[in-house]
C-alpha positions as a Python dict, from the first residue, in 0.01 Angstrom:
ca = {
    (1, 'M'): (0, 0, 0),
    (2, 'N'): (-121, 82, -351),
    (3, 'K'): (128, -149, -520),
    (4, 'R'): (225, -515, -505),
    (5, 'N'): (378, -649, -189),
    (6, 'L'): (748, -584, -160),
    (7, 'L'): (950, -896, -112),
    (8, 'I'): (1272, -942, 77),
    (9, 'G'): (1418, -1281, 6),
    (10, 'G'): (1726, -1482, -73),
    (11, 'A'): (1723, -1684, -393),
    (12, 'A'): (2052, -1841, -498),
    (13, 'T'): (2219, -1721, -814),
    (14, 'I'): (2330, -1952, -1094),
    (15, 'A'): (2594, -1946, -1366),
    (16, 'A'): (2599, -1608, -1535),
    (17, 'L'): (2739, -1425, -1836),
    (18, 'A'): (2848, -1078, -1733),
    (19, 'I'): (2834, -795, -1987),
    (20, 'G'): (2878, -471, -1793),
    (21, 'G'): (3235, -502, -1676),
    (22, 'G'): (3372, -836, -1785),
    (23, 'I'): (3285, -1202, -1798),
    (24, 'Y'): (3285, -1474, -1538),
    (25, 'I'): (3121, -1799, -1433),
    (26, 'K'): (2941, -1813, -1102),
    (27, 'K'): (2819, -2148, -975),
    (28, 'K'): (2506, -2176, -765),
    (29, 'T'): (2582, -2012, -435),
    (30, 'A'): (2440, -1796, -160),
    (31, 'P'): (2361, -1433, -246),
    (32, 'P'): (2617, -1166, -155),
    (33, 'P'): (2606, -1061, 211),
    (34, 'I'): (2398, -760, 309),
    (35, 'G'): (2662, -612, 538),
    (36, 'F'): (2413, -433, 764),
    (37, 'E'): (2118, -526, 983),
    (38, 'P'): (1796, -408, 817),
    (39, 'D'): (1593, -186, 1047),
    (40, 'P'): (1223, -291, 1033),
    (41, 'E'): (1109, 68, 1091),
    (42, 'Y'): (1304, 194, 790),
    (43, 'V'): (1213, -107, 577),
    (44, 'A'): (849, -11, 633),
    (45, 'K'): (927, 349, 539),
    (46, 'A'): (1107, 227, 227),
    (47, 'Q'): (810, 14, 125),
    (48, 'A'): (579, 314, 158),
    (49, 'L'): (816, 537, -38),
    (50, 'I'): (844, 282, -320),
    (51, 'A'): (467, 242, -328),
    (52, 'A'): (422, 617, -371),
    (53, 'N'): (710, 696, -609),
    (54, 'P'): (845, 538, -929),
    (55, 'M'): (1148, 316, -890),
    (56, 'I'): (1330, 277, -1222),
    (57, 'D'): (1634, 80, -1336),
    (58, 'T'): (1813, 268, -1614),
    (59, 'H'): (2008, -34, -1741),
    (60, 'A'): (1944, -409, -1715),
    (61, 'H'): (1917, -732, -1911),
    (62, 'P'): (1630, -901, -1725),
    (63, 'G'): (1623, -1270, -1799),
    (64, 'R'): (1915, -1232, -2045),
    (65, 'T'): (1686, -1225, -2349),
    (66, 'F'): (1982, -1118, -2563),
    (67, 'I'): (2134, -1467, -2555),
    (68, 'R'): (1831, -1640, -2706),
    (69, 'D'): (1904, -1789, -3050),
    (70, 'N'): (2243, -1614, -3047),
    (71, 'E'): (2500, -1679, -3317),
    (72, 'N'): (2810, -1603, -3111),
    (73, 'T'): (3088, -1856, -3161),
    (74, 'S'): (3365, -1639, -3016),
    (75, 'L'): (3292, -1704, -2648),
    (76, 'P'): (3458, -1998, -2473),
    (77, 'L'): (3271, -2324, -2530),
    (78, 'L'): (3183, -2362, -2162),
    (79, 'L'): (3019, -2021, -2152),
    (80, 'R'): (2824, -2094, -2470),
    (81, 'L'): (2702, -2418, -2317),
    (82, 'L'): (2608, -2242, -1994),
    (83, 'S'): (2425, -1959, -2168),
    (84, 'G'): (2255, -2156, -2445),
    (85, 'N'): (1894, -2044, -2469),
    (86, 'R'): (1840, -2040, -2092),
    (87, 'T'): (1657, -1713, -2051),
    (88, 'S'): (1456, -1645, -1735),
    (89, 'E'): (1231, -1348, -1806),
    (90, 'D'): (945, -1496, -1601),
    (91, 'K'): (1153, -1506, -1284),
    (92, 'S'): (1296, -1160, -1349),
    (93, 'V'): (954, -1004, -1407),
    (94, 'A'): (817, -1168, -1091),
    (95, 'D'): (1113, -1023, -899),
    (96, 'M'): (1052, -674, -1044),
    (97, 'N'): (683, -683, -966),
    (98, 'G'): (748, -807, -616),
    (99, 'A'): (1002, -532, -560),
    (100, 'G'): (767, -255, -671),
    (101, 'M'): (959, -151, -983),
    (102, 'A'): (773, 102, -1197),
    (103, 'A'): (998, 54, -1499),
    (104, 'V'): (1313, -134, -1597),
    (105, 'A'): (1535, -100, -1902),
    (106, 'F'): (1528, -424, -2102),
    (107, 'A'): (1851, -397, -2299),
    (108, 'G'): (1955, -589, -2605),
    (109, 'V'): (2327, -625, -2678),
    (110, 'A'): (2405, -496, -3026),
    (111, 'D'): (2753, -649, -3053),
    (112, 'F'): (2682, -978, -2880),
    (113, 'N'): (2749, -1183, -3195),
    (114, 'V'): (3112, -1068, -3205),
    (115, 'I'): (3202, -1046, -2835),
    (116, 'G'): (3489, -1261, -2717),
    (117, 'F'): (3690, -1315, -2401),
    (118, 'Q'): (4045, -1186, -2397),
    (119, 'K'): (4325, -1368, -2220),
    (120, 'G'): (4363, -1234, -1870),
    (121, 'G'): (4001, -1124, -1843),
    (122, 'G'): (3764, -878, -2001),
    (123, 'L'): (3539, -864, -2303),
    (124, 'V'): (3656, -759, -2647),
    (125, 'S'): (3534, -759, -3005),
    (126, 'A'): (3669, -1090, -3135),
    (127, 'R'): (3590, -1040, -3504),
    (128, 'E'): (3415, -807, -3746),
    (129, 'F'): (3048, -838, -3832),
    (130, 'R'): (2957, -1006, -4156),
    (131, 'E'): (2753, -792, -4397),
    (132, 'G'): (2401, -749, -4261),
    (133, 'E'): (2476, -953, -3948),
    (134, 'A'): (2443, -666, -3699),
    (135, 'I'): (2098, -556, -3812),
    (136, 'A'): (1983, -919, -3828),
    (137, 'S'): (2099, -966, -3468),
    (138, 'Y'): (1911, -651, -3363),
    (139, 'R'): (1591, -770, -3528),
    (140, 'R'): (1617, -1110, -3365),
    (141, 'Q'): (1670, -950, -3025),
    (142, 'I'): (1388, -697, -3056),
    (143, 'D'): (1148, -972, -3164),
    (144, 'N'): (1257, -1184, -2869),
    (145, 'L'): (1216, -889, -2632),
    (146, 'R'): (865, -825, -2756),
    (147, 'D'): (778, -1193, -2724),
    (148, 'A'): (916, -1201, -2370),
    (149, 'M'): (721, -891, -2272),
    (150, 'G'): (400, -1031, -2413),
    (151, 'A'): (448, -1369, -2247),
    (152, 'N'): (494, -1203, -1909),
    (153, 'G'): (226, -935, -1933),
    (154, 'V'): (473, -646, -1943),
    (155, 'D'): (373, -332, -2132),
    (156, 'I'): (635, -124, -2311),
    (157, 'A'): (684, 233, -2188),
    (158, 'L'): (721, 476, -2477),
    (159, 'T'): (686, 800, -2280),
    (160, 'P'): (749, 932, -1928),
    (161, 'A'): (371, 932, -1881),
    (162, 'D'): (367, 556, -1940),
    (163, 'I'): (613, 510, -1654),
    (164, 'R'): (427, 743, -1420),
    (165, 'A'): (108, 548, -1487),
    (166, 'A'): (286, 237, -1366),
    (167, 'T'): (325, 382, -1017),
    (168, 'A'): (-50, 347, -968),
    (169, 'G'): (-60, -7, -1108),
    (170, 'D'): (81, -342, -1011),
    (171, 'K'): (307, -435, -1302),
    (172, 'V'): (647, -317, -1417),
    (173, 'K'): (682, -138, -1751),
    (174, 'A'): (966, -214, -1993),
    (175, 'I'): (1189, 57, -2137),
    (176, 'L'): (1337, -100, -2449),
    (177, 'T'): (1703, -12, -2500),
    (178, 'M'): (2004, -129, -2699),
    (179, 'E'): (2358, -152, -2568),
    (180, 'G'): (2568, -51, -2865),
    (181, 'A'): (2464, 102, -3198),
    (182, 'D'): (2635, -156, -3419),
    (183, 'F'): (2305, -225, -3598),
    (184, 'L'): (2329, 111, -3778),
    (185, 'E'): (2582, -23, -4030),
    (186, 'G'): (2629, 326, -4172),
    (187, 'K'): (2256, 390, -4211),
    (188, 'L'): (2140, 681, -3999),
    (189, 'E'): (1777, 615, -4094),
    (190, 'R'): (1782, 302, -3881),
    (191, 'L'): (1753, 518, -3570),
    (192, 'K'): (1401, 609, -3681),
    (193, 'E'): (1333, 241, -3748),
    (194, 'I'): (1434, 135, -3398),
    (195, 'Y'): (1248, 430, -3247),
    (196, 'D'): (936, 303, -3423),
    (197, 'D'): (1014, -39, -3275),
    (198, 'G'): (982, 116, -2930),
    (199, 'I'): (1351, 165, -2846),
    (200, 'R'): (1388, 472, -2626),
    (201, 'S'): (1757, 466, -2535),
    (202, 'V'): (2082, 354, -2697),
    (203, 'T'): (2422, 305, -2537),
    (204, 'I'): (2613, 443, -2834),
    (205, 'V'): (2907, 197, -2806),
    (206, 'H'): (2968, -124, -2614),
    (207, 'Y'): (3269, -358, -2652),
    (208, 'R'): (3341, -278, -3015),
    (209, 'A'): (3495, 45, -3143),
    (210, 'S'): (3231, 98, -3410),
    (211, 'E'): (3159, 352, -3680),
    (212, 'V'): (3014, 565, -3399),
    (213, 'G'): (3325, 599, -3184),
    (214, 'D'): (3578, 456, -2942),
    (215, 'I'): (3515, 255, -2627),
    (216, 'Q'): (3668, 301, -2284),
    (217, 'T'): (3817, -48, -2250),
    (218, 'Q'): (4058, -48, -2545),
    (219, 'A'): (4306, 187, -2708),
    (220, 'P'): (4143, 443, -2940),
    (221, 'V'): (4105, 353, -3305),
    (222, 'R'): (3837, 599, -3420),
    (223, 'G'): (3970, 926, -3281),
    (224, 'G'): (3676, 960, -3040),
    (225, 'L'): (3326, 1026, -3169),
    (226, 'T'): (3331, 997, -3548),
    (227, 'A'): (3159, 1228, -3796),
    (228, 'F'): (2894, 957, -3834),
    (229, 'G'): (2870, 935, -3455),
    (230, 'I'): (2804, 1309, -3433),
    (231, 'E'): (2518, 1273, -3679),
    (232, 'A'): (2388, 973, -3484),
    (233, 'V'): (2366, 1153, -3149),
    (234, 'K'): (2204, 1454, -3314),
    (235, 'E'): (1946, 1224, -3473),
    (236, 'M'): (1881, 1055, -3139),
    (237, 'Q'): (1816, 1398, -2990),
    (238, 'R'): (1583, 1487, -3275),
    (239, 'L'): (1383, 1167, -3228),
    (240, 'G'): (1361, 1188, -2851),
    (241, 'M'): (1585, 896, -2756),
    (242, 'I'): (1797, 902, -2442),
    (243, 'I'): (2169, 897, -2525),
    (244, 'D'): (2367, 665, -2299),
    (245, 'L'): (2742, 727, -2284),
    (246, 'A'): (2832, 427, -2066),
    (247, 'H'): (3118, 232, -2225),
    (248, 'A'): (3223, 530, -2440),
    (249, 'S'): (3581, 654, -2423),
    (250, 'E'): (3605, 994, -2261),
    (251, 'P'): (3693, 1176, -2588),
    (252, 'T'): (3390, 1006, -2745),
    (253, 'A'): (3166, 1109, -2457),
    (254, 'F'): (3290, 1470, -2439),
    (255, 'K'): (3246, 1509, -2816),
    (256, 'A'): (2889, 1383, -2786),
    (257, 'L'): (2817, 1640, -2516),
    (258, 'E'): (2951, 1915, -2743),
    (259, 'N'): (2706, 1827, -3018),
    (260, 'I'): (2377, 1790, -2830),
    (261, 'S'): (2170, 2009, -2601),
    (262, 'V'): (1971, 1745, -2411),
    (263, 'P'): (2068, 1560, -2091),
    (264, 'V'): (2236, 1221, -2130),
    (265, 'M'): (2311, 937, -1896),
    (266, 'L'): (2597, 714, -1794),
    (267, 'S'): (2359, 429, -1716),
    (268, 'H'): (2585, 196, -1518),
    (269, 'T'): (2924, 306, -1393),
    (270, 'H'): (3109, 459, -1099),
    (271, 'L'): (3375, 724, -1047),
    (272, 'K'): (3748, 680, -1056),
    (273, 'G'): (3962, 814, -778),
    (274, 'G'): (3754, 678, -493),
    (275, 'P'): (3772, 377, -261),
    (276, 'A'): (3697, 134, -548),
    (277, 'G'): (3997, 249, -751),
    (278, 'D'): (4031, 314, -1123),
    (279, 'F'): (3854, 19, -1284),
    (280, 'P'): (3848, 58, -1667),
    (281, 'R'): (3467, 81, -1673),
    (282, 'F'): (3462, 371, -1426),
    (283, 'V'): (3470, 735, -1540),
    (284, 'T'): (3666, 1041, -1435),
    (285, 'N'): (3523, 1309, -1215),
    (286, 'E'): (3556, 1552, -1508),
    (287, 'L'): (3324, 1348, -1731),
    (288, 'A'): (3079, 1284, -1450),
    (289, 'Q'): (3060, 1656, -1370),
    (290, 'A'): (3010, 1742, -1738),
    (291, 'V'): (2721, 1494, -1769),
    (292, 'V'): (2552, 1623, -1454),
    (293, 'K'): (2611, 1989, -1546),
    (294, 'N'): (2420, 1920, -1865),
    (295, 'G'): (2129, 1789, -1658),
    (296, 'G'): (2222, 1424, -1698),
    (297, 'I'): (2250, 1132, -1459),
    (298, 'I'): (2487, 855, -1354),
    (299, 'G'): (2344, 512, -1277),
    (300, 'A'): (2488, 372, -954),
    (301, 'W'): (2629, 35, -1056),
    (302, 'P'): (2633, -255, -804),
    (303, 'T'): (2931, -430, -956),
    (304, 'G'): (3153, -604, -704),
    (305, 'V'): (3458, -401, -800),
    (306, 'G'): (3593, -263, -475),
    (307, 'I'): (3287, -375, -277),
    (308, 'T'): (3157, -715, -161),
    (309, 'T'): (2828, -640, 16),
    (310, 'L'): (2500, -456, -32),
    (311, 'K'): (2630, -208, 226),
    (312, 'G'): (2913, -134, -12),
    (313, 'F'): (2658, -42, -277),
    (314, 'V'): (2481, 191, -34),
    (315, 'D'): (2819, 350, 41),
    (316, 'R'): (2869, 390, -336),
    (317, 'V'): (2536, 573, -370),
    (318, 'F'): (2638, 815, -96),
    (319, 'E'): (2978, 864, -260),
    (320, 'L'): (2813, 947, -593),
    (321, 'A'): (2572, 1188, -427),
    (322, 'E'): (2860, 1363, -250),
    (323, 'R'): (3071, 1396, -564),
    (324, 'V'): (2811, 1490, -827),
    (325, 'G'): (2503, 1592, -626),
    (326, 'I'): (2179, 1413, -549),
    (327, 'D'): (2015, 1536, -872),
    (328, 'G'): (2275, 1351, -1077),
    (329, 'I'): (2230, 991, -962),
    (330, 'A'): (1999, 704, -1049),
    (331, 'I'): (1979, 324, -1034),
    (332, 'G'): (2173, 126, -1298),
    (333, 'T'): (2187, -238, -1190),
    (334, 'D'): (2296, -416, -1511),
    (335, 'M'): (2080, -694, -1362),
    (336, 'D'): (2128, -1048, -1491),
    (337, 'A'): (2445, -954, -1681),
    (338, 'N'): (2646, -770, -1417),
    (339, 'Y'): (3008, -834, -1327),
    (340, 'K'): (3041, -981, -974),
    (341, 'P'): (2712, -822, -862),
    (342, 'V'): (2647, -730, -499),
    (343, 'L'): (2280, -676, -588),
    (344, 'T'): (2140, -994, -744),
    (345, 'K'): (1764, -941, -718),
    (346, 'Y'): (1531, -642, -732),
    (347, 'A'): (1372, -743, -403),
    (348, 'D'): (1686, -621, -226),
    (349, 'L'): (1636, -264, -349),
    (350, 'V'): (1392, -212, -63),
    (351, 'L'): (1688, -276, 170),
    (352, 'V'): (1899, -24, -21),
    (353, 'V'): (1622, 237, 6),
    (354, 'S'): (1571, 162, 375),
    (355, 'E'): (1940, 205, 450),
    (356, 'L'): (1961, 530, 255),
    (357, 'L'): (1677, 660, 470),
    (358, 'R'): (1822, 526, 795),
    (359, 'R'): (2156, 690, 721),
    (360, 'G'): (1995, 1031, 682),
    (361, 'L'): (1898, 1083, 318),
    (362, 'S'): (1560, 1256, 297),
    (363, 'E'): (1259, 1091, 135),
    (364, 'I'): (1265, 1359, -134),
    (365, 'D'): (1627, 1286, -220),
    (366, 'V'): (1581, 908, -210),
    (367, 'A'): (1284, 941, -447),
    (368, 'K'): (1507, 1134, -688),
    (369, 'F'): (1761, 853, -684),
    (370, 'M'): (1491, 585, -718),
    (371, 'G'): (1348, 726, -1038),
    (372, 'G'): (1273, 1096, -1022),
    (373, 'N'): (1601, 1200, -1177),
    (374, 'F'): (1562, 957, -1467),
    (375, 'L'): (1209, 1083, -1535),
    (376, 'R'): (1338, 1441, -1540),
    (377, 'V'): (1592, 1344, -1807),
    (378, 'F'): (1332, 1155, -2008),
    (379, 'D'): (1092, 1452, -1983),
    (380, 'K'): (1355, 1690, -2121),
    (381, 'V'): (1458, 1458, -2403),
    (382, 'V'): (1096, 1414, -2513),
    (383, 'A'): (1022, 1786, -2482),
    (384, 'A'): (1325, 1877, -2696),
    (385, 'A'): (1215, 1636, -2968),
    (386, 'A'): (866, 1784, -2973),
    (387, 'K'): (996, 2134, -3054),
}
């Protein structure tokens, strides 16, 4: 193999703060069950495929860097005590390198300072930002991300070529991203500033209906994508940043699609109307089809909503491929901040790949899901900005 050894192992998970779909506390316990018997022949084929092709995670919070030095006082005291400054980038990077990841999105959380926990479950914006607080939080997080990358020998990927180069090496590359655009604070020029910082993708909203637009987990207050939001997505296209519509309300997302000509992504979600039901963080078939028709992708999300095993996640990948086509899917783990995850370590992705192969998906199609589709989107976004 021309990459690091691929590990299959079972490390226990510890207490976690979930960002993607909600919030919960998970005490140290055994990892979620696999739900199938790995076939050694197909595991070997999966290892070879990963060694020869880029495997990319479109959305993650490896090591939970975003919590370091945080100023959030809206979360329950127990969760604040559990999160503290306990980041674990070293363990996460070792897991990525062992799994053969070419690149992983290291996402900051733009609205983390104001996130709270609503009665009955779910994350909400608990208060408004103080003046200058959002940009200060961004700067703290980007500095911490850079420090974490440097401490763990992780280079930042600024272009698709940087990621492709990683497939011949032995270390993961970091794609710096922000979940939420709250740091803009009405200043469009900040998109250029964060681009110069190395940010290459922004989830335009998160758990706060911001000046950009509405979110999918609360009633609309902005009327969809705002006039400022329209200018923001156009500027992201001009700069060559990938627009992520995860967490956006459907009117917000559709309005964004109307105002840009580049592919976008829904980095970590699933489709409503299937076996997993209509969870608020899932999207309609209409939005999914519109994203894929525009050349975009949907990150298969291993949240334990409607599934309890790694087999359930494999089933979810097949469901996505059937409903939107193999060219429209990617990996979107939300690692280290996921809600009830059925995938808790990158090492288990080799099992996912092996089972996709064993159940009949071709190597070409599996390679698209692993990272080829994301690279196609990144290529087109960069090419459009260069014109």
